[in-house]
N, C-alpha and C positions, 0 to 999 in steps of 0.2 A: 504494499500499500504506500503510495507516494502522496504526502501532504505538502502542499506548496507553502512557502513562507508567508504569502499573502493571506492564506486561509488561517494560519496560526496567528498572525497579527490581528485578524478580525476577531478571533476567539479571545485573545488577550484584551483587546479593546472592549469587547462586550463584558468580560469579567471585571475589568477596571470600572466600567460604568455601574455594574451591579454592586461592586464593593463601595463605590462612592455614594450610591443611593442608600446602602445600608448604614454607612457612617453618618450621613445627613439625618437619617431617621432613627438613630440610636439602635441599630440592629444588634443582634446577638454578637458579642465579641468573638466567640469561637468560629462563627460563620465567616466573619471578616478575616480572621487569621487563616482559615482554611483556603479561602479564595486567594489570599496573598501568597500562600504556598504554591497553589496551582499556577498563578501568574508567573512566579519566579521559575518554576520548572519549565514552563512553556518558553519563557524568555531565554533560558539556558540552552534551548535547542538551536538557537541561532549561532 
């Protein structure tokens, strides 16, 4: 399976938006932390 960098970047952007929304709305800290970890792992693929 070949995933293009552009597709990965779109996922990172979507996750970042979700994380920002959770932060703005005082979302559960563990969810924000988990999303941050996923974003970091995806960014490491580059």
